[in-house]
A tleap script that builds the chain and sets N, CA, C and O, in Angstrom:
source leaprc.protein.ff14SB
mol = sequence {
  NMET THR GLU GLN GLN GLU ILE ILE ASP TRP
  LYS LYS ILE LEU ALA THR ALA GLY PRO TYR
  PRO LEU GLU ALA PHE ALA PHE VAL ARG GLU
  GLY LEU ASN TYR ALA VAL GLU GLN VAL HIE
  GLU ASP PRO GLU ALA MET PRO GLU ALA ASP
  ARG HIE ILE SER GLY GLN GLU LEU CYS ILE
  GLY LEU ARG ASP LEU ALA ILE ASP LYS TYR
  GLY LEU LEU ALA PRO ILE VAL LEU GLU HIE
  TRP ASN VAL ARG ARG THR ASN ASP PHE GLY
  ARG ILE VAL PHE ALA MET ILE ASP ALA GLY
  LEU MET THR ARG ASN ASN ASP ASP THR MET
  ASP ASP PHE ARG ALA VAL TYR ASP PHE ASP
  GLU ALA PHE SER ARG ASP THR LEU LEU ALA
  ARG ILE GLY ALA CASN
}
set mol.1.N position { 0.827 -1.177 0.000 }
set mol.1.CA position { 0.000 0.000 0.000 }
set mol.1.C position { 0.874 1.245 0.000 }
set mol.1.O position { 2.046 1.202 0.377 }
set mol.2.N position { 0.302 2.319 -0.416 }
set mol.2.CA position { 1.028 3.575 -0.490 }
set mol.2.C position { 0.983 4.287 0.846 }
set mol.2.O position { 0.354 3.819 1.795 }
set mol.3.N position { 1.665 5.434 0.910 }
set mol.3.CA position { 1.655 6.244 2.115 }
set mol.3.C position { 0.232 6.647 2.481 }
set mol.3.O position { -0.112 6.742 3.659 }
set mol.4.N position { -0.588 6.882 1.466 }
set mol.4.CA position { -1.979 7.268 1.699 }
set mol.4.C position { -2.842 6.010 1.624 }
set mol.4.O position { -3.516 5.761 0.625 }
set mol.5.N position { -2.808 5.233 2.687 }
set mol.5.CA position { -3.538 3.980 2.685 }
set mol.5.C position { -5.038 4.231 2.617 }
set mol.5.O position { -5.579 5.142 3.243 }
set mol.6.N position { -5.679 3.382 1.830 }
set mol.6.CA position { -7.119 3.463 1.734 }
set mol.6.C position { -7.723 2.845 2.981 }
set mol.6.O position { -7.095 2.020 3.644 }
set mol.7.N position { -8.929 3.243 3.293 }
set mol.7.CA position { -9.641 2.624 4.396 }
set mol.7.C position { -9.988 1.200 3.977 }
set mol.7.O position { -10.480 0.967 2.873 }
set mol.8.N position { -9.732 0.277 4.853 }
set mol.8.CA position { -9.969 -1.132 4.544 }
set mol.8.C position { -11.462 -1.415 4.655 }
set mol.8.O position { -12.083 -1.138 5.682 }
set mol.9.N position { -12.023 -1.963 3.601 }
set mol.9.CA position { -13.434 -2.320 3.574 }
set mol.9.C position { -13.582 -3.767 4.032 }
set mol.9.O position { -13.671 -4.683 3.216 }
set mol.10.N position { -13.607 -3.958 5.349 }
set mol.10.CA position { -13.657 -5.307 5.898 }
set mol.10.C position { -14.943 -6.024 5.530 }
set mol.10.O position { -14.939 -7.243 5.357 }
set mol.11.N position { -16.042 -5.294 5.407 }
set mol.11.CA position { -17.302 -5.939 5.013 }
set mol.11.C position { -17.152 -6.593 3.647 }
set mol.11.O position { -17.631 -7.707 3.432 }
set mol.12.N position { -16.494 -5.909 2.731 }
set mol.12.CA position { -16.281 -6.460 1.391 }
set mol.12.C position { -15.336 -7.660 1.455 }
set mol.12.O position { -15.578 -8.682 0.813 }
set mol.13.N position { -14.276 -7.533 2.221 }
set mol.13.CA position { -13.307 -8.625 2.350 }
set mol.13.C position { -13.987 -9.850 2.953 }
set mol.13.O position { -13.811 -10.965 2.464 }
set mol.14.N position { -14.756 -9.644 4.004 }
set mol.14.CA position { -15.438 -10.757 4.660 }
set mol.14.C position { -16.455 -11.397 3.724 }
set mol.14.O position { -16.612 -12.618 3.719 }
set mol.15.N position { -17.137 -10.590 2.940 }
set mol.15.CA position { -18.115 -11.130 1.988 }
set mol.15.C position { -17.429 -11.933 0.892 }
set mol.15.O position { -17.977 -12.928 0.417 }
set mol.16.N position { -16.248 -11.514 0.490 }
set mol.16.CA position { -15.496 -12.191 -0.564 }
set mol.16.C position { -14.921 -13.518 -0.070 }
set mol.16.O position { -14.980 -14.522 -0.781 }
set mol.17.N position { -14.374 -13.529 1.128 }
set mol.17.CA position { -13.640 -14.688 1.627 }
set mol.17.C position { -14.550 -15.831 2.050 }
set mol.17.O position { -14.251 -16.995 1.789 }
set mol.18.N position { -15.627 -15.513 2.684 }
set mol.18.CA position { -16.483 -16.561 3.212 }
set mol.18.C position { -16.843 -16.289 4.655 }
set mol.18.O position { -16.773 -15.147 5.110 }
set mol.19.N position { -17.223 -17.314 5.372 }
set mol.19.CA position { -17.781 -17.142 6.720 }
set mol.19.C position { -16.738 -17.031 7.829 }
set mol.19.O position { -16.881 -17.662 8.876 }
set mol.20.N position { -15.704 -16.244 7.611 }
set mol.20.CA position { -14.628 -16.149 8.590 }
set mol.20.C position { -14.693 -14.805 9.307 }
set mol.20.O position { -14.872 -13.770 8.664 }
set mol.21.N position { -14.549 -14.808 10.630 }
set mol.21.CA position { -14.556 -13.541 11.375 }
set mol.21.C position { -13.208 -12.826 11.271 }
set mol.21.O position { -12.219 -13.395 10.809 }
set mol.22.N position { -13.194 -11.585 11.704 }
set mol.22.CA position { -11.958 -10.798 11.670 }
set mol.22.C position { -10.820 -11.471 12.428 }
set mol.22.O position { -9.657 -11.341 12.046 }
set mol.23.N position { -11.147 -12.185 13.495 }
set mol.23.CA position { -10.107 -12.860 14.278 }
set mol.23.C position { -9.330 -13.862 13.428 }
set mol.23.O position { -8.127 -14.042 13.618 }
set mol.24.N position { -10.010 -14.504 12.501 }
set mol.24.CA position { -9.328 -15.465 11.626 }
set mol.24.C position { -8.337 -14.750 10.716 }
set mol.24.O position { -7.249 -15.263 10.453 }
set mol.25.N position { -8.711 -13.573 10.238 }
set mol.25.CA position { -7.814 -12.788 9.394 }
set mol.25.C position { -6.598 -12.325 10.193 }
set mol.25.O position { -5.471 -12.374 9.698 }
set mol.26.N position { -6.824 -11.879 11.419 }
set mol.26.CA position { -5.713 -11.446 12.273 }
set mol.26.C position { -4.785 -12.618 12.570 }
set mol.26.O position { -3.565 -12.461 12.594 }
set mol.27.N position { -5.368 -13.793 12.795 }
set mol.27.CA position { -4.566 -14.983 13.064 }
set mol.27.C position { -3.708 -15.344 11.856 }
set mol.27.O position { -2.531 -15.670 12.016 }
set mol.28.N position { -4.271 -15.293 10.656 }
set mol.28.CA position { -3.508 -15.616 9.443 }
set mol.28.C position { -2.372 -14.611 9.262 }
set mol.28.O position { -1.262 -14.990 8.889 }
set mol.29.N position { -2.640 -13.356 9.518 }
set mol.29.CA position { -1.592 -12.334 9.402 }
set mol.29.C position { -0.467 -12.610 10.409 }
set mol.29.O position { 0.713 -12.552 10.063 }
set mol.30.N position { -0.842 -12.905 11.643 }
set mol.30.CA position { 0.144 -13.247 12.670 }
set mol.30.C position { 0.894 -14.526 12.274 }
set mol.30.O position { 2.106 -14.635 12.458 }
set mol.31.N position { 0.150 -15.478 11.731 }
set mol.31.CA position { 0.748 -16.735 11.309 }
set mol.31.C position { 1.726 -16.585 10.168 }
set mol.31.O position { 2.685 -17.349 10.061 }
set mol.32.N position { 1.490 -15.602 9.314 }
set mol.32.CA position { 2.440 -15.346 8.229 }
set mol.32.C position { 3.802 -14.985 8.813 }
set mol.32.O position { 4.821 -15.537 8.397 }
set mol.33.N position { 3.824 -14.075 9.761 }
set mol.33.CA position { 5.093 -13.693 10.390 }
set mol.33.C position { 5.728 -14.883 11.106 }
set mol.33.O position { 6.941 -15.081 11.034 }
set mol.34.N position { 4.918 -15.659 11.784 }
set mol.34.CA position { 5.390 -16.843 12.504 }
set mol.34.C position { 6.022 -17.838 11.530 }
set mol.34.O position { 7.111 -18.355 11.778 }
set mol.35.N position { 5.332 -18.100 10.426 }
set mol.35.CA position { 5.825 -19.075 9.442 }
set mol.35.C position { 7.093 -18.586 8.763 }
set mol.35.O position { 8.007 -19.375 8.525 }
set mol.36.N position { 7.164 -17.308 8.450 }
set mol.36.CA position { 8.373 -16.757 7.833 }
set mol.36.C position { 9.570 -16.986 8.753 }
set mol.36.O position { 10.658 -17.331 8.291 }
set mol.37.N position { 9.366 -16.794 10.051 }
set mol.37.CA position { 10.455 -17.012 11.003 }
set mol.37.C position { 10.825 -18.495 11.104 }
set mol.37.O position { 11.983 -18.824 11.360 }
set mol.38.N position { 9.852 -19.391 10.907 }
set mol.38.CA position { 10.143 -20.823 10.918 }
set mol.38.C position { 10.960 -21.232 9.698 }
set mol.38.O position { 11.875 -22.048 9.798 }
set mol.39.N position { 10.619 -20.655 8.543 }
set mol.39.CA position { 11.224 -21.069 7.277 }
set mol.39.C position { 12.592 -20.431 7.057 }
set mol.39.O position { 13.529 -21.091 6.608 }
set mol.40.N position { 12.699 -19.149 7.375 }
set mol.40.CA position { 13.944 -18.412 7.111 }
set mol.40.C position { 14.691 -18.168 8.420 }
set mol.40.O position { 14.105 -17.763 9.424 }
set mol.41.N position { 15.979 -18.422 8.384 }
set mol.41.CA position { 16.795 -18.319 9.582 }
set mol.41.C position { 16.777 -16.913 10.188 }
set mol.41.O position { 16.598 -16.772 11.398 }
set mol.42.N position { 16.956 -15.886 9.382 }
set mol.42.CA position { 16.983 -14.509 9.872 }
set mol.42.C position { 16.210 -13.620 8.897 }
set mol.42.O position { 16.814 -12.872 8.128 }
set mol.43.N position { 14.876 -13.698 8.926 }
set mol.43.CA position { 14.079 -12.974 7.925 }
set mol.43.C position { 14.255 -11.462 7.968 }
set mol.43.O position { 14.119 -10.794 6.944 }
set mol.44.N position { 14.556 -10.920 9.138 }
set mol.44.CA position { 14.713 -9.469 9.246 }
set mol.44.C position { 15.926 -8.968 8.458 }
set mol.44.O position { 15.967 -7.809 8.044 }
set mol.45.N position { 16.907 -9.841 8.254 }
set mol.45.CA position { 18.115 -9.463 7.522 }
set mol.45.C position { 17.943 -9.629 6.012 }
set mol.45.O position { 18.840 -9.294 5.239 }
set mol.46.N position { 16.791 -10.144 5.603 }
set mol.46.CA position { 16.559 -10.420 4.182 }
set mol.46.C position { 15.704 -9.327 3.556 }
set mol.46.O position { 14.882 -8.709 4.233 }
set mol.47.N position { 15.900 -9.091 2.256 }
set mol.47.CA position { 14.969 -8.197 1.565 }
set mol.47.C position { 13.565 -8.798 1.613 }
set mol.47.O position { 13.415 -10.020 1.586 }
set mol.48.N position { 12.555 -7.965 1.682 }
set mol.48.CA position { 11.180 -8.455 1.818 }
set mol.48.C position { 10.802 -9.439 0.718 }
set mol.48.O position { 10.102 -10.417 0.978 }
set mol.49.N position { 11.255 -9.193 -0.499 }
set mol.49.CA position { 10.915 -10.078 -1.619 }
set mol.49.C position { 11.453 -11.495 -1.414 }
set mol.49.O position { 10.885 -12.456 -1.932 }
set mol.50.N position { 12.544 -11.625 -0.662 }
set mol.50.CA position { 13.143 -12.941 -0.433 }
set mol.50.C position { 12.525 -13.684 0.749 }
set mol.50.O position { 12.867 -14.839 1.002 }
set mol.51.N position { 11.628 -13.036 1.467 }
set mol.51.CA position { 10.991 -13.657 2.630 }
set mol.51.C position { 9.772 -14.488 2.251 }
set mol.51.O position { 9.095 -15.029 3.127 }
set mol.52.N position { 9.492 -14.592 0.989 }
set mol.52.CA position { 8.305 -15.307 0.527 }
set mol.52.C position { 8.298 -16.739 1.036 }
set mol.52.O position { 9.338 -17.393 1.108 }
set mol.53.N position { 7.109 -17.215 1.388 }
set mol.53.CA position { 6.935 -18.626 1.728 }
set mol.53.C position { 5.777 -19.170 0.903 }
set mol.53.O position { 4.937 -18.410 0.422 }
set mol.54.N position { 5.738 -20.462 0.745 }
set mol.54.CA position { 4.677 -21.089 -0.050 }
set mol.54.C position { 3.398 -21.212 0.773 }
set mol.54.O position { 3.408 -21.035 1.991 }
set mol.55.N position { 2.320 -21.511 0.102 }
set mol.55.CA position { 1.063 -21.758 0.789 }
set mol.55.C position { 1.172 -22.932 1.748 }
set mol.55.O position { 0.607 -22.909 2.842 }
set mol.56.N position { 1.898 -23.951 1.331 }
set mol.56.CA position { 2.090 -25.117 2.193 }
set mol.56.C position { 2.855 -24.735 3.456 }
set mol.56.O position { 2.493 -25.145 4.558 }
set mol.57.N position { 3.915 -23.948 3.287 }
set mol.57.CA position { 4.697 -23.514 4.450 }
set mol.57.C position { 3.855 -22.646 5.376 }
set mol.57.O position { 3.973 -22.738 6.598 }
set mol.58.N position { 3.011 -21.811 4.799 }
set mol.58.CA position { 2.133 -20.975 5.619 }
set mol.58.C position { 1.155 -21.847 6.403 }
set mol.58.O position { 0.937 -21.617 7.592 }
set mol.59.N position { 0.569 -22.838 5.751 }
set mol.59.CA position { -0.376 -23.729 6.435 }
set mol.59.C position { 0.288 -24.447 7.602 }
set mol.59.O position { -0.311 -24.578 8.669 }
set mol.60.N position { 1.500 -24.905 7.414 }
set mol.60.CA position { 2.228 -25.584 8.491 }
set mol.60.C position { 2.509 -24.606 9.627 }
set mol.60.O position { 2.366 -24.953 10.799 }
set mol.61.N position { 2.907 -23.391 9.281 }
set mol.61.CA position { 3.125 -22.367 10.300 }
set mol.61.C position { 1.850 -22.028 11.055 }
set mol.61.O position { 1.882 -21.822 12.268 }
set mol.62.N position { 0.727 -21.970 10.347 }
set mol.62.CA position { -0.555 -21.676 10.998 }
set mol.62.C position { -0.964 -22.809 11.939 }
set mol.62.O position { -1.498 -22.563 13.020 }
set mol.63.N position { -0.713 -24.039 11.525 }
set mol.63.CA position { -0.978 -25.183 12.401 }
set mol.63.C position { -0.153 -25.074 13.688 }
set mol.63.O position { -0.673 -25.214 14.795 }
set mol.64.N position { 1.143 -24.819 13.509 }
set mol.64.CA position { 2.045 -24.743 14.653 }
set mol.64.C position { 1.689 -23.576 15.563 }
set mol.64.O position { 1.714 -23.711 16.786 }
set mol.65.N position { 1.360 -22.434 14.976 }
set mol.65.CA position { 0.978 -21.276 15.776 }
set mol.65.C position { -0.309 -21.560 16.556 }
set mol.65.O position { -0.407 -21.216 17.734 }
set mol.66.N position { -1.278 -22.175 15.916 }
set mol.66.CA position { -2.532 -22.494 16.601 }
set mol.66.C position { -2.269 -23.382 17.814 }
set mol.66.O position { -2.827 -23.159 18.888 }
set mol.67.N position { -1.425 -24.379 17.636 }
set mol.67.CA position { -1.112 -25.283 18.745 }
set mol.67.C position { -0.325 -24.552 19.829 }
set mol.67.O position { -0.616 -24.703 21.016 }
set mol.68.N position { 0.673 -23.758 19.427 }
set mol.68.CA position { 1.474 -23.011 20.407 }
set mol.68.C position { 0.620 -22.013 21.184 }
set mol.68.O position { 0.799 -21.834 22.389 }
set mol.69.N position { -0.295 -21.378 20.495 }
set mol.69.CA position { -1.093 -20.303 21.085 }
set mol.69.C position { -2.299 -20.829 21.871 }
set mol.69.O position { -2.623 -20.303 22.936 }
set mol.70.N position { -2.957 -21.854 21.351 }
set mol.70.CA position { -4.215 -22.305 21.942 }
set mol.70.C position { -4.165 -23.705 22.549 }
set mol.70.O position { -5.119 -24.125 23.203 }
set mol.71.N position { -3.073 -24.430 22.343 }
set mol.71.CA position { -2.932 -25.753 22.933 }
set mol.71.C position { -4.069 -26.685 22.552 }
set mol.71.O position { -4.413 -26.804 21.376 }
set mol.72.N position { -4.646 -27.339 23.535 }
set mol.72.CA position { -5.723 -28.287 23.286 }
set mol.72.C position { -6.970 -27.624 22.714 }
set mol.72.O position { -7.833 -28.297 22.150 }
set mol.73.N position { -7.065 -26.322 22.857 }
set mol.73.CA position { -8.227 -25.593 22.332 }
set mol.73.C position { -8.074 -25.207 20.860 }
set mol.73.O position { -9.005 -24.661 20.268 }
set mol.74.N position { -6.924 -25.482 20.268 }
set mol.74.CA position { -6.674 -25.073 18.877 }
set mol.74.C position { -7.783 -25.506 17.921 }
set mol.74.O position { -8.278 -24.668 17.167 }
set mol.75.N position { -8.198 -26.773 17.916 }
set mol.75.CA position { -9.242 -27.146 16.957 }
set mol.75.C position { -10.579 -26.461 17.239 }
set mol.75.O position { -11.350 -26.195 16.318 }
set mol.76.N position { -10.848 -26.180 18.502 }
set mol.76.CA position { -12.100 -25.521 18.864 }
set mol.76.C position { -12.091 -24.071 18.391 }
set mol.76.O position { -13.086 -23.578 17.859 }
set mol.77.N position { -10.966 -23.396 18.588 }
set mol.77.CA position { -10.845 -22.008 18.133 }
set mol.77.C position { -10.986 -21.933 16.616 }
set mol.77.O position { -11.741 -21.107 16.105 }
set mol.78.N position { -10.270 -22.785 15.899 }
set mol.78.CA position { -10.352 -22.774 14.437 }
set mol.78.C position { -11.765 -23.089 13.958 }
set mol.78.O position { -12.261 -22.453 13.029 }
set mol.79.N position { -12.407 -24.053 14.577 }
set mol.79.CA position { -13.790 -24.395 14.223 }
set mol.79.C position { -14.716 -23.210 14.476 }
set mol.79.O position { -15.608 -22.935 13.674 }
set mol.80.N position { -14.510 -22.517 15.575 }
set mol.80.CA position { -15.309 -21.328 15.898 }
set mol.80.C position { -15.172 -20.264 14.799 }
set mol.80.O position { -16.113 -19.519 14.524 }
set mol.81.N position { -13.998 -20.205 14.184 }
set mol.81.CA position { -13.754 -19.256 13.090 }
set mol.81.C position { -14.164 -19.818 11.736 }
set mol.81.O position { -13.937 -19.167 10.716 }
set mol.82.N position { -14.765 -21.016 11.693 }
set mol.82.CA position { -15.156 -21.686 10.447 }
set mol.82.C position { -13.956 -22.108 9.610 }
set mol.82.O position { -14.063 -22.240 8.391 }
set mol.83.N position { -12.839 -22.314 10.246 }
set mol.83.CA position { -11.633 -22.792 9.571 }
set mol.83.C position { -11.542 -24.282 9.872 }
set mol.83.O position { -11.227 -24.694 10.988 }
set mol.84.N position { -11.830 -25.085 8.836 }
set mol.84.CA position { -11.932 -26.535 9.030 }
set mol.84.C position { -10.950 -27.330 8.186 }
set mol.84.O position { -10.811 -28.541 8.357 }
set mol.85.N position { -10.275 -26.650 7.280 }
set mol.85.CA position { -9.282 -27.315 6.418 }
set mol.85.C position { -8.325 -26.255 5.879 }
set mol.85.O position { -8.585 -25.057 5.988 }
set mol.86.N position { -7.239 -26.701 5.309 }
set mol.86.CA position { -6.223 -25.753 4.850 }
set mol.86.C position { -6.739 -24.860 3.719 }
set mol.86.O position { -6.246 -23.747 3.537 }
set mol.87.N position { -7.719 -25.335 2.968 }
set mol.87.CA position { -8.316 -24.497 1.914 }
set mol.87.C position { -8.884 -23.212 2.509 }
set mol.87.O position { -8.857 -22.160 1.870 }
set mol.88.N position { -9.398 -23.301 3.734 }
set mol.88.CA position { -9.953 -22.107 4.387 }
set mol.88.C position { -8.863 -21.055 4.599 }
set mol.88.O position { -9.104 -19.860 4.429 }
set mol.89.N position { -7.673 -21.505 4.968 }
set mol.89.CA position { -6.561 -20.555 5.089 }
set mol.89.C position { -6.306 -19.869 3.746 }
set mol.89.O position { -6.074 -18.662 3.691 }
set mol.90.N position { -6.351 -20.640 2.679 }
set mol.90.CA position { -6.142 -20.072 1.337 }
set mol.90.C position { -7.181 -19.041 0.976 }
set mol.90.O position { -6.850 -18.004 0.401 }
set mol.91.N position { -8.436 -19.305 1.303 }
set mol.91.CA position { -9.493 -18.340 1.006 }
set mol.91.C position { -9.264 -17.025 1.745 }
set mol.91.O position { -9.470 -15.945 1.192 }
set mol.92.N position { -8.835 -17.133 2.998 }
set mol.92.CA position { -8.538 -15.930 3.779 }
set mol.92.C position { -7.351 -15.198 3.172 }
set mol.92.O position { -7.398 -13.980 3.000 }
set mol.93.N position { -6.294 -15.923 2.848 }
set mol.93.CA position { -5.092 -15.312 2.261 }
set mol.93.C position { -5.427 -14.602 0.956 }
set mol.93.O position { -5.027 -13.454 0.761 }
set mol.94.N position { -6.150 -15.259 0.066 }
set mol.94.CA position { -6.429 -14.639 -1.227 }
set mol.94.C position { -7.409 -13.481 -1.120 }
set mol.94.O position { -7.370 -12.573 -1.950 }
set mol.95.N position { -8.277 -13.486 -0.132 }
set mol.95.CA position { -9.130 -12.313 0.109 }
set mol.95.C position { -8.271 -11.140 0.563 }
set mol.95.O position { -8.524 -9.998 0.177 }
set mol.96.N position { -7.262 -11.414 1.376 }
set mol.96.CA position { -6.364 -10.357 1.832 }
set mol.96.C position { -5.467 -9.874 0.691 }
set mol.96.O position { -5.158 -8.685 0.604 }
set mol.97.N position { -5.056 -10.781 -0.168 }
set mol.97.CA position { -4.267 -10.394 -1.344 }
set mol.97.C position { -5.104 -9.490 -2.236 }
set mol.97.O position { -4.637 -8.439 -2.674 }
set mol.98.N position { -6.340 -9.897 -2.507 }
set mol.98.CA position { -7.229 -9.099 -3.358 }
set mol.98.C position { -7.481 -7.709 -2.780 }
set mol.98.O position { -7.692 -6.751 -3.523 }
set mol.99.N position { -7.457 -7.604 -1.449 }
set mol.99.CA position { -7.679 -6.315 -0.784 }
set mol.99.C position { -6.393 -5.505 -0.649 }
set mol.99.O position { -6.415 -4.386 -0.137 }
set mol.100.N position { -5.268 -6.068 -1.108 }
set mol.100.CA position { -3.993 -5.356 -1.021 }
set mol.100.C position { -3.336 -5.433 0.340 }
set mol.100.O position { -2.418 -4.666 0.628 }
set mol.101.N position { -3.792 -6.350 1.185 }
set mol.101.CA position { -3.236 -6.476 2.535 }
set mol.101.C position { -2.078 -7.460 2.605 }
set mol.101.O position { -1.315 -7.463 3.571 }
set mol.102.N position { -1.949 -8.293 1.581 }
set mol.102.CA position { -0.842 -9.236 1.462 }
set mol.102.C position { -0.420 -9.247 0.003 }
set mol.102.O position { -1.154 -8.788 -0.873 }
set mol.103.N position { 0.757 -9.772 -0.245 }
set mol.103.CA position { 1.232 -9.872 -1.620 }
set mol.103.C position { 1.460 -11.334 -1.974 }
set mol.103.O position { 1.510 -12.201 -1.102 }
set mol.104.N position { 1.595 -11.586 -3.267 }
set mol.104.CA position { 1.838 -12.944 -3.739 }
set mol.104.C position { 2.824 -12.911 -4.875 }
set mol.104.O position { 3.054 -11.869 -5.488 }
set mol.105.N position { 3.411 -14.071 -5.154 }
set mol.105.CA position { 4.221 -14.251 -6.346 }
set mol.105.C position { 3.313 -14.739 -7.464 }
set mol.105.O position { 2.202 -15.206 -7.213 }
set mol.106.N position { 3.786 -14.629 -8.687 }
set mol.106.CA position { 2.976 -15.045 -9.831 }
set mol.106.C position { 2.595 -16.516 -9.795 }
set mol.106.O position { 1.564 -16.903 -10.346 }
set mol.107.N position { 3.412 -17.337 -9.154 }
set mol.107.CA position { 3.113 -18.767 -9.142 }
set mol.107.C position { 2.300 -19.213 -7.924 }
set mol.107.O position { 2.039 -20.407 -7.776 }
set mol.108.N position { 1.897 -18.299 -7.059 }
set mol.108.CA position { 1.057 -18.638 -5.908 }
set mol.108.C position { -0.390 -18.823 -6.362 }
set mol.108.O position { -0.940 -17.975 -7.063 }
set mol.109.N position { -0.999 -19.935 -5.959 }
set mol.109.CA position { -2.395 -20.209 -6.313 }
set mol.109.C position { -3.132 -20.796 -5.116 }
set mol.109.O position { -2.524 -21.166 -4.112 }
set mol.110.N position { -4.448 -20.872 -5.243 }
set mol.110.CA position { -5.261 -21.518 -4.216 }
set mol.110.C position { -4.895 -22.992 -4.075 }
set mol.110.O position { -5.044 -23.570 -2.999 }
set mol.111.N position { -4.423 -23.593 -5.146 }
set mol.111.CA position { -4.032 -25.016 -5.078 }
set mol.111.C position { -2.932 -25.253 -4.051 }
set mol.111.O position { -2.810 -26.353 -3.512 }
set mol.112.N position { -2.134 -24.228 -3.778 }
set mol.112.CA position { -1.068 -24.356 -2.784 }
set mol.112.C position { -1.619 -24.653 -1.392 }
set mol.112.O position { -0.891 -25.136 -0.525 }
set mol.113.N position { -2.901 -24.366 -1.175 }
set mol.113.CA position { -3.527 -24.535 0.135 }
set mol.113.C position { -4.410 -25.778 0.222 }
set mol.113.O position { -4.941 -26.088 1.288 }
set mol.114.N position { -4.567 -26.480 -0.878 }
set mol.114.CA position { -5.485 -27.624 -0.906 }
set mol.114.C position { -4.876 -28.851 -0.218 }
set mol.114.O position { -3.807 -29.338 -0.589 }
set mol.115.N position { -5.590 -29.321 0.783 }
set mol.115.CA position { -5.249 -30.578 1.465 }
set mol.115.C position { -3.784 -30.664 1.882 }
set mol.115.O position { -3.137 -31.692 1.685 }
set mol.116.N position { -3.265 -29.589 2.457 }
set mol.116.CA position { -1.881 -29.624 2.942 }
set mol.116.C position { -1.765 -30.624 4.088 }
set mol.116.O position { -0.778 -31.354 4.186 }
set mol.117.N position { -2.766 -30.654 4.942 }
set mol.117.CA position { -2.863 -31.670 5.992 }
set mol.117.C position { -4.320 -31.804 6.379 }
set mol.117.O position { -5.136 -30.925 6.100 }
set mol.118.N position { -4.633 -32.902 7.017 }
set mol.118.CA position { -5.981 -33.179 7.488 }
set mol.118.C position { -6.136 -32.596 8.895 }
set mol.118.O position { -5.340 -32.905 9.781 }
set mol.119.N position { -7.135 -31.773 9.103 }
set mol.119.CA position { -7.322 -31.135 10.400 }
set mol.119.C position { -7.561 -32.157 11.514 }
set mol.119.O position { -7.074 -31.981 12.630 }
set mol.120.N position { -8.306 -33.217 11.215 }
set mol.120.CA position { -8.571 -34.218 12.247 }
set mol.120.C position { -7.278 -34.855 12.739 }
set mol.120.O position { -7.149 -35.162 13.924 }
set mol.121.N position { -6.325 -35.055 11.841 }
set mol.121.CA position { -5.030 -35.618 12.237 }
set mol.121.C position { -4.133 -34.563 12.885 }
set mol.121.O position { -3.533 -34.804 13.933 }
set mol.122.N position { -4.048 -33.386 12.248 }
set mol.122.CA position { -3.149 -32.331 12.726 }
set mol.122.C position { -3.537 -31.820 14.109 }
set mol.122.O position { -2.684 -31.390 14.885 }
set mol.123.N position { -4.842 -31.871 14.412 }
set mol.123.CA position { -5.324 -31.354 15.684 }
set mol.123.C position { -5.982 -32.434 16.547 }
set mol.123.O position { -6.843 -32.151 17.380 }
set mol.124.N position { -5.553 -33.676 16.323 }
set mol.124.CA position { -6.081 -34.764 17.156 }
set mol.124.C position { -5.551 -34.584 18.580 }
set mol.124.O position { -4.520 -33.950 18.801 }
set mol.125.N position { -6.266 -35.146 19.516 }
set mol.125.CA position { -5.860 -35.021 20.919 }
set mol.125.C position { -4.450 -35.561 21.130 }
set mol.125.O position { -3.649 -34.939 21.828 }
set mol.126.N position { -4.137 -36.713 20.535 }
set mol.126.CA position { -2.803 -37.308 20.689 }
set mol.126.C position { -1.719 -36.402 20.119 }
set mol.126.O position { -0.669 -36.208 20.731 }
set mol.127.N position { -1.991 -35.849 18.932 }
set mol.127.CA position { -1.014 -34.945 18.305 }
set mol.127.C position { -0.809 -33.704 19.162 }
set mol.127.O position { 0.323 -33.268 19.370 }
set mol.128.N position { -1.886 -33.145 19.651 }
set mol.128.CA position { -1.795 -31.943 20.476 }
set mol.128.C position { -1.042 -32.226 21.769 }
set mol.128.O position { -0.184 -31.442 22.172 }
set mol.129.N position { -1.360 -33.347 22.424 }
set mol.129.CA position { -0.667 -33.682 23.674 }
set mol.129.C position { 0.823 -33.889 23.425 }
set mol.129.O position { 1.647 -33.468 24.235 }
set mol.130.N position { 1.176 -34.531 22.318 }
set mol.130.CA position { 2.586 -34.737 21.986 }
set mol.130.C position { 3.279 -33.399 21.735 }
set mol.130.O position { 4.407 -33.183 22.177 }
set mol.131.N position { 2.593 -32.499 21.020 }
set mol.131.CA position { 3.193 -31.189 20.696 }
set mol.131.C position { 3.387 -30.318 21.914 }
set mol.131.O position { 4.392 -29.616 22.023 }
set mol.132.N position { 2.433 -30.354 22.835 }
set mol.132.CA position { 2.556 -29.471 24.000 }
set mol.132.C position { 3.281 -30.147 25.160 }
set mol.132.O position { 3.455 -29.559 26.227 }
set mol.133.N position { 3.705 -31.403 24.933 }
set mol.133.CA position { 4.511 -32.107 25.921 }
set mol.133.C position { 3.732 -32.556 27.148 }
set mol.133.O position { 4.273 -32.621 28.252 }
set mol.134.N position { 2.455 -32.865 26.942 }
set mol.134.CA position { 1.627 -33.250 28.088 }
set mol.134.C position { 1.302 -34.738 28.093 }
set mol.134.O position { 0.417 -35.177 28.828 }
set mol.135.N position { 2.007 -35.514 27.286 }
set mol.135.CA position { 1.661 -36.943 27.242 }
set mol.135.C position { 2.434 -37.754 28.244 }
set mol.135.O position { 2.253 -38.969 28.326 }
savepdb mol mol.pdb
quit
């Protein structure tokens, strides 16, 4: 965006993306930074164009952030936001791209977000307990 940022039309963005609340958009934005730090050793030292991550890498980062942030409640929080599969993350990302809130490379597509992992497996009780070290 330019120095004179336009007012963000969240109603339009929400209507375009689907049944996701603003909290889901904020989580994806936070997750982008989290995933970039997971993928790149020192992202702050890199030019912004080189910090790009794939849709798959973003989905993995969002999974990890959800577990780190919400623990056993991660699947409940995501379900509350109507996020039930990795495709939902893609819909949110591309709505933000269309609104100028995120950028993409020419080869980034919605297919990058399709079936990256199964939510039932990624957020199963056993997986969550193993990740948070409570088993």
